[in-house]
C-alpha positions in Angstrom: -2.8 -14.8 26.0 -6.4 -13.4 26.6 -8.4 -11.5 24.2 -7.2 -8.4 25.3 -3.6 -9.4 24.7 -4.5 -10.9 21.3 -5.7 -7.4 20.3 -2.7 -5.7 21.8 -0.7 -7.9 19.7 -2.8 -7.0 16.4 -2.5 -3.5 17.0 1.4 -3.3 17.6 1.8 -5.3 14.4 -0.4 -3.4 12.3 1.6 -0.2 13.5 4.7 -1.8 12.7 3.4 -2.9 9.0 1.8 0.3 8.2 4.7 2.0 8.9 7.1 -0.3 6.8 4.4 0.0 4.1 4.1 4.0 4.4 7.8 4.3 4.2 8.0 2.0 0.7 4.7 3.9 -0.9 5.9 7.4 0.4 9.6 6.8 -1.8 8.0 5.5 -4.5 5.5 8.2 -5.0 8.7 10.5 -4.4 10.8 8.7 -6.8 7.9 8.9 -9.5 7.4 5.4 -9.0 3.5 4.1 -10.1 1.8 2.6 -6.7 -1.4 0.2 -7.8 -2.3 -0.6 -4.4 -1.1 0.3 -0.4 -2.6 -1.8 1.4 -3.2 -3.1 5.5 -3.2 -6.5 5.9 -4.5 -9.4 3.3 -7.6 -11.1 1.6 -10.6 -9.3 -0.1 -10.7 -5.7 0.9 -12.9 -4.5 4.1 -13.1 -1.0 2.5 -11.0 0.4 -0.7 -10.8 3.8 -2.0 -9.4 5.1 -5.3 -9.4 8.7 -6.8 -9.7 9.4 -10.5 -8.0 12.8 -11.2 -10.7 15.3 -12.2 -13.6 12.7 -12.4 -14.4 11.5 -8.5 -13.8 8.9 -6.2 -14.6 5.2 -5.7 -15.7 3.3 -2.7 -15.6 -0.4 -2.0 -16.3 -3.2 0.7 -17.2 -6.6 0.8 -20.5 -5.8 -0.1 -21.1 -2.6 -1.9 -19.5 -0.2 -4.4 -19.6 3.1 -4.8 -19.0 6.2 -6.8 -17.2 6.0 -10.5 -17.4 2.7 -12.5 -13.9 0.8 -12.9 -13.5 1.6 -16.3 -13.4 5.6 -15.6 -10.0 4.5 -14.4 -6.6 4.9 -16.4 -4.3 2.4 -14.4 -2.4 5.3 -12.6 -4.4 5.4 -9.8 -3.7 4.5 -6.1 -6.1 1.9 -4.6 -5.7 2.7 -0.8 -7.3 -0.2 0.9 -7.9 -2.3 4.5 -8.2 -5.7 4.1 -9.8 -8.5 6.5 -7.0 -11.0 7.4 -5.2 -8.9 9.7 -1.3 -9.6 9.5 0.9 -7.9 7.1 0.3 -5.6 4.4 1.6 -4.6 0.8 2.2 -1.9 -1.3 2.2 -2.8 -5.5 4.5 -1.5 -7.3 4.7 -2.6 -10.9 7.2 -0.9 -11.9 9.8 -2.9 -9.7 8.8 -6.4 -10.8 10.1 -6.3 -14.6 7.6 -8.8 -15.3 5.0 -6.6 -14.1 1.4 -7.5 -12.4 -1.6 -9.7 -14.1 -3.4 -6.5 -13.4 -1.0 -4.2 -15.1 -0.7 -6.6 -18.0 -4.4 -5.9 -18.7 -3.6 -2.1 -18.7 -3.2 -0.4 -22.0 -0.1 1.4 -21.3 2.9 -1.1 -20.8 5.0 -0.9 -17.5 8.4 -0.1 -17.7 10.7 -1.3 -14.7 12.1 1.3 -12.5 15.9 2.5 -12.6 17.8 0.5 -10.4 18.3 3.2 -8.0 15.0 3.9 -7.6 14.3 0.4 -6.9 16.9 0.2 -4.2 15.4 3.6 -2.6 11.8 2.1 -2.7 12.7 -1.4 -1.0 15.1 0.3 1.4 12.5 2.8 2.4 9.8 -0.1 4.5 13.0 -1.0 6.9 13.9 2.7 7.5 10.5 3.6 8.2 10.8 1.0 10.8 13.9 2.3 12.1 12.8 6.0 12.1 9.5 4.2 14.5 12.0 2.5 16.8 14.3 5.4 17.9 11.2 8.0 17.6 9.5 5.9 20.2 12.9 5.4 21.8 13.0 9.5 22.4 9.2 9.4 23.3 9.4 6.9 26.1 12.5 7.8 27.9 
């Protein structure tokens, strides 16, 4: 496989992963489930941003951090990140994991698990996003 084919593969996979994770993210926000992180790819963040309501923004990269200090955030804000290993992605939802994440355990507010109905909807939303993308592409390319 040549370099163009490799980049095309990574781009196609990135679109699939983005749509999948976006499905989880949108349904979680709609259902009132707390979202800690929306991340495309894995590893340390190449770039990330989060906003403290009414206070301002924080921007980060591998080498710098600009904006609000970490203590300006309450733990309810979502971090949006692009990371450096170009396969996969994730949406961190502590309310779907009854044990919570290490970061959630460090915050002052305990994280209550989401009701089973919301957990099911959020879990199905990723695959549903990919089905919607497939149907949309089929209609566009036909």
